GUDRENMAR-827744 format. One record per atom (N, C-alpha, C): chain; x, y, z; residue in three letters; residue number from 1. Coordinates in steps of 0.05 Angstrom, whole numbers, padded with zeros to 5 digits. Layout:
BEGIN
 unit   east  north     up code pos
    A      X      Y      Z  ALA NUM
...
END
This chain:
BEGIN
 unit   east  north     up code pos
    A  04486 -01138  01462  MET   1
    A  04480 -01127  01480  MET   1
    A  04505 -01106  01496  MET   1
    A  04496 -01082  01497  ASN   2
    A  04516 -01062  01505  ASN   2
    A  04507 -01061  01535  ASN   2
    A  04534 -01066  01555  TYR   3
    A  04528 -01068  01578  TYR   3
    A  04532 -01041  01595  TYR   3
    A  04542 -01020  01576  LEU   4
    A  04538 -00993  01593  LEU   4
    A  04515 -00982  01599  LEU   4
    A  04497 -00982  01584  PRO   5
    A  04467 -00973  01601  PRO   5
    A  04463 -00992  01624  PRO   5
    A  04469 -01018  01626  LEU   6
    A  04457 -01034  01648  LEU   6
    A  04479 -01018  01677  LEU   6
    A  04500 -01013  01671  ALA   7
    A  04517 -01004  01689  ALA   7
    A  04510 -00976  01699  ALA   7
    A  04506 -00962  01681  ASP   8
    A  04495 -00934  01691  ASP   8
    A  04468 -00934  01704  ASP   8
    A  04449 -00954  01697  TYR   9
    A  04428 -00953  01703  TYR   9
    A  04429 -00968  01737  TYR   9
    A  04450 -00990  01736  LEU  10
    A  04449 -00993  01767  LEU  10
    A  04462 -00977  01784  LEU  10
    A  04487 -00964  01778  PHE  11
    A  04491 -00943  01789  PHE  11
    A  04472 -00921  01799  PHE  11
    A  04457 -00909  01776  LEU  12
    A  04433 -00888  01780  LEU  12
    A  04413 -00904  01804  LEU  12
    A  04406 -00925  01802  LEU  13
    A  04389 -00943  01819  LEU  13
    A  04397 -00946  01846  LEU  13
    A  04420 -00952  01853  ILE  14
    A  04434 -00947  01880  ILE  14
    A  04435 -00919  01889  ILE  14
    A  04441 -00900  01874  TRP  15
    A  04441 -00880  01887  TRP  15
    A  04412 -00864  01886  TRP  15
    A  04392 -00870  01874  ALA  16
    A  04366 -00862  01883  ALA  16
    A  04362 -00875  01905  ALA  16
    A  04364 -00896  01908  LYS  17
    A  04353 -00909  01935  LYS  17
    A  04367 -00895  01960  LYS  17
    A  04392 -00892  01960  ARG  18
    A  04406 -00883  01978  ARG  18
    A  04400 -00850  01985  ARG  18
    A  04385 -00835  01963  SER  19
    A  04382 -00807  01972  SER  19
    A  04357 -00803  01968  SER  19
    A  04346 -00822  01970  ASN  20
    A  04308 -00822  01974  ASN  20
    A  04297 -00806  01955  ASN  20
    A  04305 -00803  01925  SER  21
    A  04289 -00795  01905  SER  21
    A  04274 -00813  01892  SER  21
    A  04253 -00814  01906  SER  22
    A  04231 -00824  01895  SER  22
    A  04220 -00828  01860  SER  22
    A  04220 -00802  01856  SER  23
    A  04213 -00799  01824  SER  23
    A  04235 -00815  01810  SER  23
    A  04262 -00812  01814  VAL  24
    A  04284 -00826  01802  VAL  24
    A  04278 -00855  01803  VAL  24
    A  04272 -00866  01827  ASP  25
    A  04270 -00891  01833  ASP  25
    A  04254 -00903  01815  ASP  25
    A  04224 -00887  01818  ARG  26
    A  04199 -00901  01801  ARG  26
    A  04208 -00899  01773  ARG  26
    A  04220 -00881  01760  LEU  27
    A  04231 -00877  01730  LEU  27
    A  04246 -00901  01724  LEU  27
    A  04265 -00911  01740  LEU  28
    A  04283 -00931  01736  LEU  28
    A  04270 -00955  01740  LEU  28
    A  04251 -00956  01758  SER  29
    A  04231 -00978  01756  SER  29
    A  04218 -00990  01733  SER  29
    A  04209 -00969  01722  ILE  30
    A  04189 -00967  01698  ILE  30
    A  04211 -00980  01675  ILE  30
    A  04234 -00962  01676  TYR  31
    A  04249 -00973  01655  TYR  31
    A  04259 -01001  01656  TYR  31
    A  04267 -01009  01679  TRP  32
    A  04273 -01037  01681  TRP  32
    A  04255 -01056  01673  TRP  32
    A  04225 -01052  01681  LYS  33
    A  04200 -01070  01674  LYS  33
    A  04200 -01073  01643  LYS  33
    A  04208 -01051  01624  VAL  34
    A  04206 -01046  01600  VAL  34
    A  04229 -01060  01588  VAL  34
    A  04250 -01048  01597  SER  35
    A  04277 -01063  01586  SER  35
    A  04287 -01093  01586  SER  35
    A  04266 -01103  01602  SER  36
    A  04269 -01135  01601  SER  36
    A  04262 -01148  01574  SER  36
    A  04248 -01132  01560  LEU  37
    A  04242 -01145  01529  LEU  37
    A  04277 -01150  01518  LEU  37
    A  04292 -01132  01523  TYR  38
    A  04312 -01132  01515  TYR  38
    A  04327 -01158  01516  TYR  38
    A  04327 -01164  01544  ALA  39
    A  04341 -01191  01549  ALA  39
    A  04327 -01216  01537  ALA  39
    A  04300 -01214  01530  ILE  40
    A  04289 -01233  01521  ILE  40
    A  04297 -01235  01491  ILE  40
    A  04297 -01218  01484  ASN  41
    A  04309 -01208  01450  ASN  41
    A  04340 -01230  01447  ASN  41
    A  04350 -01227  01468  ILE  42
    A  04378 -01239  01472  ILE  42
    A  04372 -01270  01474  ILE  42
    A  04352 -01275  01484  LEU  43
    A  04347 -01305  01479  LEU  43
    A  04338 -01323  01452  LEU  43
    A  04322 -01304  01435  PHE  44
    A  04311 -01306  01411  PHE  44
    A  04338 -01305  01393  PHE  44
    A  04353 -01282  01395  LEU  45
    A  04367 -01285  01373  LEU  45
    A  04395 -01302  01378  LEU  45
    A  04394 -01319  01405  SER  46
    A  04415 -01341  01408  SER  46
    A  04407 -01361  01393  SER  46
    A  04386 -01367  01386  VAL  47
    A  04373 -01393  01371  VAL  47
    A  04364 -01385  01346  VAL  47
    A  04379 -01368  01335  ASP  48
    A  04377 -01361  01305  ASP  48
    A  04343 -01350  01296  ASP  48
    A  04329 -01338  01315  SER  49
    A  04304 -01339  01309  SER  49
    A  04300 -01303  01298  SER  49
    A  04282 -01309  01275  GLN  50
    A  04274 -01283  01264  GLN  50
    A  04259 -01261  01282  GLN  50
    A  04246 -01276  01301  LEU  51
    A  04234 -01260  01317  LEU  51
    A  04251 -01245  01338  LEU  51
    A  04275 -01245  01339  GLY  52
    A  04293 -01233  01358  GLY  52
    A  04308 -01207  01338  GLY  52
    A  04307 -01213  01316  GLN  53
    A  04306 -01187  01303  GLN  53
    A  04287 -01168  01304  GLN  53
    A  04259 -01178  01302  LEU  54
    A  04238 -01156  01305  LEU  54
    A  04237 -01141  01335  LEU  54
    A  04242 -01158  01355  ILE  55
    A  04244 -01151  01381  ILE  55
    A  04271 -01132  01382  ILE  55
    A  04291 -01136  01375  SER  56
    A  04308 -01119  01378  SER  56
    A  04311 -01092  01362  SER  56
    A  04290 -01089  01342  PHE  57
    A  04282 -01065  01333  PHE  57
    A  04260 -01053  01350  PHE  57
    A  04244 -01066  01362  ILE  58
    A  04221 -01050  01378  ILE  58
    A  04235 -01047  01408  ILE  58
    A  04246 -01066  01424  ALA  59
    A  04255 -01056  01446  ALA  59
    A  04267 -01029  01450  ALA  59
    A  04285 -01019  01434  PRO  60
    A  04293 -00996  01443  PRO  60
    A  04278 -00968  01441  PRO  60
    A  04260 -00972  01420  ILE  61
    A  04238 -00955  01421  ILE  61
    A  04216 -00955  01448  ILE  61
    A  04212 -00981  01449  LEU  62
    A  04195 -00982  01480  LEU  62
    A  04210 -00967  01508  LEU  62
    A  04238 -00972  01508  MET  63
    A  04250 -00962  01525  MET  63
    A  04257 -00928  01531  MET  63
    A  04257 -00923  01503  VAL  64
    A  04258 -00890  01506  VAL  64
    A  04231 -00883  01514  VAL  64
    A  04207 -00892  01501  GLY  65
    A  04179 -00888  01505  GLY  65
    A  04177 -00889  01532  GLY  65
    A  04192 -00909  01548  SER  66
    A  04182 -00911  01578  SER  66
    A  04196 -00892  01602  SER  66
    A  04217 -00876  01585  ILE  67
    A  04228 -00859  01605  ILE  67
    A  04224 -00826  01595  ILE  67
    A  04209 -00829  01574  TRP  68
    A  04201 -00796  01570  TRP  68
    A  04165 -00794  01570  TRP  68
    A  04157 -00821  01577  PHE  69
    A  04120 -00816  01574  PHE  69
    A  04107 -00810  01593  PHE  69
    A  04120 -00811  01622  TRP  70
    A  04105 -00794  01646  TRP  70
    A  04099 -00766  01647  TRP  70
    A  04081 -00754  01650  PHE  71
    A  04078 -00727  01661  PHE  71
    A  04092 -00721  01688  PHE  71
    A  04079 -00739  01704  ASP  72
    A  04087 -00729  01735  ASP  72
    A  04117 -00731  01738  ASP  72
    A  04130 -00754  01728  LEU  73
    A  04152 -00757  01734  LEU  73
    A  04173 -00742  01714  LEU  73
    A  04162 -00729  01690  ASN  74
    A  04183 -00710  01677  ASN  74
    A  04181 -00682  01694  ASN  74
    A  04161 -00672  01705  GLU  75
    A  04157 -00654  01719  GLU  75
    A  04175 -00653  01746  GLU  75
    A  04171 -00677  01764  GLU  76
    A  04189 -00676  01784  GLU  76
    A  04218 -00683  01784  GLU  76
    A  04225 -00690  01758  ILE  77
    A  04255 -00686  01750  ILE  77
    A  04265 -00662  01744  ILE  77
    A  04242 -00652  01727  GLU  78
    A  04253 -00620  01721  GLU  78
    A  04257 -00598  01745  GLU  78
    A  04235 -00605  01763  GLU  79
    A  04235 -00585  01786  GLU  79
    A  04255 -00590  01808  GLU  79
    A  04269 -00611  01807  MET  80
    A  04295 -00620  01821  MET  80
    A  04317 -00596  01817  MET  80
    A  04323 -00587  01838  PRO  81
    A  04348 -00567  01834  PRO  81
    A  04371 -00576  01815  PRO  81
    A  04380 -00552  01801  VAL  82
    A  04399 -00560  01782  VAL  82
    A  04426 -00571  01798  VAL  82
    A  04426 -00558  01818  TYR  83
    A  04460 -00564  01834  TYR  83
    A  04460 -00586  01848  TYR  83
    A  04430 -00609  01844  LYS  84
    A  04427 -00633  01858  LYS  84
    A  04442 -00649  01838  LYS  84
    A  04461 -00669  01845  PRO  85
    A  04476 -00687  01829  PRO  85
    A  04461 -00708  01820  PRO  85
    A  04442 -00717  01832  ILE  86
    A  04427 -00739  01816  ILE  86
    A  04407 -00732  01800  ILE  86
    A  04399 -00706  01799  ALA  87
    A  04378 -00693  01779  ALA  87
    A  04393 -00690  01754  ALA  87
    A  04416 -00679  01752  LEU  88
    A  04432 -00672  01733  LEU  88
    A  04446 -00706  01722  LEU  88
    A  04449 -00722  01736  THR  89
    A  04458 -00748  01729  THR  89
    A  04439 -00763  01711  THR  89
    A  04409 -00755  01721  THR  90
    A  04383 -00772  01713  THR  90
    A  04382 -00760  01686  THR  90
    A  04384 -00732  01686  ARG  91
    A  04376 -00720  01650  ARG  91
    A  04401 -00728  01638  ARG  91
    A  04424 -00738  01645  ILE  92
    A  04447 -00739  01625  ILE  92
    A  04435 -00769  01615  ILE  92
    A  04432 -00786  01640  TRP  93
    A  04426 -00818  01631  TRP  93
    A  04408 -00818  01612  TRP  93
    A  04377 -00799  01617  ARG  94
    A  04361 -00807  01606  ARG  94
    A  04370 -00798  01569  ARG  94
    A  04382 -00773  01566  TRP  95
    A  04391 -00763  01539  TRP  95
    A  04405 -00792  01527  TRP  95
    A  04427 -00794  01549  THR  96
    A  04452 -00819  01533  THR  96
    A  04433 -00843  01524  THR  96
    A  04411 -00858  01540  LEU  97
    A  04401 -00872  01534  LEU  97
    A  04384 -00870  01504  LEU  97
    A  04369 -00845  01506  SER  98
    A  04355 -00839  01484  SER  98
    A  04370 -00841  01462  SER  98
    A  04395 -00823  01457  PHE  99
    A  04414 -00822  01437  PHE  99
    A  04427 -00853  01432  PHE  99
    A  04424 -00870  01447  TRP 100
    A  04435 -00900  01444  TRP 100
    A  04414 -00915  01434  TRP 100
    A  04392 -00911  01440  CYS 101
    A  04370 -00925  01427  CYS 101
    A  04361 -00916  01397  CYS 101
    A  04365 -00891  01400  VAL 102
    A  04362 -00881  01367  VAL 102
    A  04377 -00894  01350  VAL 102
    A  04407 -00892  01361  LEU 103
    A  04426 -00900  01343  LEU 103
    A  04423 -00935  01340  LEU 103
    A  04414 -00949  01359  ASN 104
    A  04410 -00977  01356  ASN 104
    A  04388 -00978  01333  ASN 104
    A  04365 -00965  01337  THR 105
    A  04343 -00970  01316  THR 105
    A  04352 -00961  01289  THR 105
    A  04364 -00945  01288  GLY 106
    A  04375 -00936  01261  GLY 106
    A  04392 -00961  01245  GLY 106
    A  04412 -00971  01262  LEU 107
    A  04426 -00994  01256  LEU 107
    A  04412 -01015  01247  LEU 107
    A  04384 -01018  01262  HIS 108
    A  04371 -01043  01256  HIS 108
    A  04354 -01036  01229  HIS 108
    A  04352 -01013  01226  LEU 109
    A  04338 -01006  01198  LEU 109
    A  04359 -01012  01171  LEU 109
    A  04383 -01010  01178  PHE 110
    A  04402 -01015  01157  PHE 110
    A  04402 -01051  01154  PHE 110
    A  04394 -01062  01184  SER 111
    A  04404 -01090  01181  SER 111
    A  04376 -01108  01175  SER 111
    A  04358 -01094  01164  TRP 112
    A  04326 -01102  01164  TRP 112
    A  04330 -01126  01149  TRP 112
    A  04338 -01128  01130  ARG 113
    A  04345 -01150  01104  ARG 113
    A  04353 -01172  01127  ARG 113
    A  04361 -01177  01153  CYS 114
    A  04370 -01196  01166  CYS 114
    A  04341 -01211  01176  CYS 114
    A  04315 -01196  01179  LEU 115
    A  04293 -01202  01181  LEU 115
    A  04287 -01227  01169  LEU 115
    A  04291 -01222  01143  ASN 116
    A  04274 -01238  01123  ASN 116
    A  04294 -01268  01124  ASN 116
    A  04319 -01273  01125  SER 117
    A  04333 -01295  01130  SER 117
    A  04359 -01284  01148  SER 117
    A  04358 -01293  01171  ILE 118
    A  04377 -01287  01192  ILE 118
    A  04400 -01309  01185  ILE 118
    A  04404 -01329  01166  HIS 119
    A  04418 -01345  01170  HIS 119
    A  04441 -01333  01141  HIS 119
    A  04440 -01310  01134  GLN 120
    A  04457 -01294  01114  GLN 120
    A  04481 -01287  01123  GLN 120
    A  04503 -01291  01108  ASN 121
    A  04532 -01278  01119  ASN 121
    A  04535 -01254  01128  ASN 121
    A  04516 -01235  01119  TYR 122
    A  04515 -01206  01133  TYR 122
    A  04497 -01204  01156  TYR 122
    A  04486 -01221  01166  CYS 123
    A  04470 -01224  01186  CYS 123
    A  04497 -01239  01214  CYS 123
    A  04516 -01241  01209  ASP 124
    A  04533 -01255  01225  ASP 124
    A  04540 -01235  01249  ASP 124
    A  04546 -01212  01243  THR 125
    A  04551 -01193  01266  THR 125
    A  04531 -01188  01281  THR 125
    A  04505 -01188  01272  TRP 126
    A  04484 -01184  01291  TRP 126
    A  04473 -01207  01311  TRP 126
    A  04486 -01231  01299  ARG 127
    A  04488 -01259  01318  ARG 127
    A  04508 -01263  01339  ARG 127
    A  04531 -01244  01334  GLU 128
    A  04552 -01257  01348  GLU 128
    A  04549 -01251  01372  GLU 128
    A  04546 -01230  01387  ILE 129
    A  04537 -01228  01417  ILE 129
    A  04516 -01244  01428  ILE 129
    A  04493 -01244  01417  PRO 130
    A  04477 -01265  01429  PRO 130
    A  04484 -01293  01427  PRO 130
    A  04500 -01304  01408  PHE 131
    A  04511 -01336  01408  PHE 131
    A  04532 -01331  01434  PHE 131
    A  04546 -01316  01440  ASN 132
    A  04562 -01318  01460  ASN 132
    A  04551 -01318  01483  ASN 132
    A  04529 -01302  01483  SER 133
    A  04513 -01303  01515  SER 133
    A  04501 -01327  01520  SER 133
    A  04494 -01340  01497  PHE 134
    A  04478 -01367  01494  PHE 134
    A  04500 -01390  01507  PHE 134
    A  04520 -01383  01496  MET 135
    A  04543 -01404  01506  MET 135
    A  04548 -01397  01532  MET 135
    A  04553 -01370  01540  THR 136
    A  04561 -01369  01566  THR 136
    A  04533 -01380  01586  THR 136
    A  04511 -01372  01582  THR 137
    A  04494 -01384  01598  THR 137
    A  04494 -01411  01594  THR 137
    A  04500 -01432  01578  LYS 138
    A  04500 -01458  01575  LYS 138
    A  04520 -01466  01598  LYS 138
    A  04542 -01448  01597  THR 139
    A  04566 -01459  01614  THR 139
    A  04561 -01453  01642  THR 139
    A  04551 -01434  01644  ILE 140
    A  04535 -01424  01675  ILE 140
    A  04520 -01444  01687  ILE 140
    A  04499 -01449  01671  ILE 141
    A  04480 -01474  01677  ILE 141
    A  04494 -01494  01683  ILE 141
    A  04513 -01509  01667  LYS 142
    A  04523 -01533  01666  LYS 142
    A  04536 -01540  01693  LYS 142
    A  04550 -01517  01702  PHE 143
    A  04567 -01508  01726  PHE 143
    A  04552 -01506  01748  PHE 143
    A  04526 -01498  01746  ILE 144
    A  04506 -01488  01771  ILE 144
    A  04486 -01514  01778  ILE 144
    A  04478 -01518  01756  LEU 145
    A  04458 -01538  01755  LEU 145
    A  04463 -01567  01746  LEU 145
    A  04485 -01572  01738  ASP 146
    A  04496 -01591  01718  ASP 146
    A  04475 -01605  01701  ASP 146
    A  04467 -01583  01688  GLY 147
    A  04443 -01587  01667  GLY 147
    A  04455 -01585  01639  GLY 147
    A  04434 -01589  01619  ASN 148
    A  04445 -01582  01593  ASN 148
    A  04418 -01559  01580  ASN 148
    A  04436 -01538  01571  TRP 149
    A  04421 -01516  01563  TRP 149
    A  04425 -01518  01534  TRP 149
    A  04402 -01527  01522  SER 150
    A  04410 -01528  01488  SER 150
    A  04386 -01511  01478  SER 150
    A  04387 -01505  01455  LYS 151
    A  04373 -01491  01440  LYS 151
    A  04342 -01495  01444  LYS 151
    A  04333 -01517  01448  GLY 152
    A  04300 -01523  01453  GLY 152
    A  04299 -01508  01479  GLY 152
    A  04318 -01518  01498  PHE 153
    A  04309 -01494  01524  PHE 153
    A  04310 -01471  01521  PHE 153
    A  04329 -01455  01511  ALA 154
    A  04328 -01428  01499  ALA 154
    A  04306 -01420  01487  ALA 154
    A  04298 -01437  01470  THR 155
    A  04270 -01427  01451  THR 155
    A  04245 -01427  01473  THR 155
    A  04247 -01449  01490  PHE 156
    A  04223 -01448  01507  PHE 156
    A  04224 -01427  01527  PHE 156
    A  04246 -01423  01542  PHE 157
    A  04246 -01402  01561  PHE 157
    A  04237 -01377  01547  PHE 157
    A  04250 -01369  01520  ALA 158
    A  04245 -01344  01510  ALA 158
    A  04215 -01338  01500  ALA 158
    A  04202 -01358  01489  TYR 159
    A  04169 -01351  01487  TYR 159
    A  04158 -01351  01509  TYR 159
    A  04169 -01372  01529  LEU 160
    A  04153 -01366  01558  LEU 160
    A  04156 -01340  01571  LEU 160
    A  04176 -01329  01562  ALA 161
    A  04188 -01297  01575  ALA 161
    A  04172 -01274  01560  ALA 161
    A  04169 -01285  01534  LEU 162
    A  04154 -01267  01517  LEU 162
    A  04122 -01260  01522  LEU 162
    A  04115 -01283  01523  ILE 163
    A  04085 -01291  01532  ILE 163
    A  04078 -01277  01559  ILE 163
    A  04094 -01282  01574  LEU 164
    A  04093 -01268  01606  LEU 164
    A  04092 -01232  01604  LEU 164
    A  04116 -01230  01586  TYR 165
    A  04120 -01196  01581  TYR 165
    A  04096 -01190  01570  TYR 165
    A  04081 -01202  01543  LEU 166
    A  04061 -01187  01534  LEU 166
    A  04031 -01192  01546  LEU 166
    A  04033 -01212  01562  ILE 167
    A  04008 -01211  01586  ILE 167
    A  04009 -01182  01606  ILE 167
    A  04037 -01178  01618  GLY 168
    A  04036 -01153  01629  GLY 168
    A  04035 -01130  01615  GLY 168
    A  04044 -01130  01593  LEU 169
    A  04041 -01103  01576  LEU 169
    A  04011 -01096  01563  LEU 169
    A  03995 -01125  01563  LEU 170
    A  03972 -01117  01556  LEU 170
    A  03952 -01110  01580  LEU 170
    A  03963 -01124  01600  GLN 171
    A  03942 -01117  01627  GLN 171
    A  03947 -01082  01630  GLN 171
    A  03972 -01076  01633  TRP 172
    A  03979 -01047  01629  TRP 172
    A  03964 -01031  01609  TRP 172
    A  03965 -01036  01584  ILE 173
    A  03952 -01022  01563  ILE 173
    A  03919 -01022  01568  ILE 173
    A  03911 -01049  01578  ILE 174
    A  03883 -01047  01578  ILE 174
    A  03867 -01035  01609  ILE 174
    A  03876 -01038  01624  ILE 175
    A  03871 -01034  01654  ILE 175
    A  03888 -01009  01667  ILE 175
    A  03911 -01001  01667  GLN 176
    A  03930 -00988  01677  GLN 176
    A  03927 -00957  01663  GLN 176
    A  03927 -00960  01641  LEU 177
    A  03931 -00935  01621  LEU 177
    A  03905 -00917  01621  LEU 177
    A  03882 -00933  01620  PRO 178
    A  03860 -00915  01617  PRO 178
    A  03854 -00904  01645  PRO 178
    A  03854 -00922  01666  LYS 179
    A  03859 -00913  01695  LYS 179
    A  03872 -00888  01700  LYS 179
    A  03899 -00897  01694  ASN 180
    A  03916 -00871  01705  ASN 180
    A  03929 -00847  01693  ASN 180
    A  03920 -00856  01661  GLY 181
    A  03926 -00840  01643  GLY 181
    A  03966 -00838  01641  GLY 181
    A  03973 -00820  01638  ARG 182
    A  04002 -00812  01634  ARG 182
    A  04017 -00813  01655  ARG 182
    A  04004 -00816  01679  PHE 183
    A  04017 -00809  01706  PHE 183
    A  04029 -00832  01721  PHE 183
    A  04055 -00835  01727  ALA 184
    A  04062 -00863  01740  ALA 184
    A  04058 -00864  01767  ALA 184
    A  04052 -00847  01776  GLY 185
    A  04033 -00852  01812  GLY 185
    A  04054 -00875  01820  GLY 185
    A  04047 -00897  01827  LYS 186
    A  04054 -00917  01846  LYS 186
    A  04068 -00945  01829  LYS 186
    A  04060 -00938  01800  PHE 187
    A  04069 -00954  01780  PHE 187
    A  04096 -00978  01788  PHE 187
END
């Protein structure tokens, strides 16, 4: 997982809160909800699940869609004065994130064969960071909770998180989208 977009996100979120920029704050809130799928992906990849490869292909597409989908937020951000630094930074962040997600999706197209068998040698590079995050999580949980973080627990939490994520996504698609359309409102 690339931590640069996360650092940019946190910096921009703090800045939006301090400058009372509600449109940027709502955009980042929506982005956070959608991008949490990427964290779920790390859990699946750490236990060698093929579902992790599929989610790592879909998550960046949803992330880009979440920052460009809303009519009202796009208008509000475009109407912000050019000399206002948060407006420029938000635009740069959106385009940078879009470029990163397109690049990530393109790389996953080249690794599509890992979807069939994640245990092949050429798939090791796609599993290295998730496995390291699994080991780090195991160490942290062992230190804090004196617990045993195993692949079984990681798989359970990955499926639980995915089910909760899908319930939220379906609720939004079935109830909120027809009601509000492409207007974020108080999302």
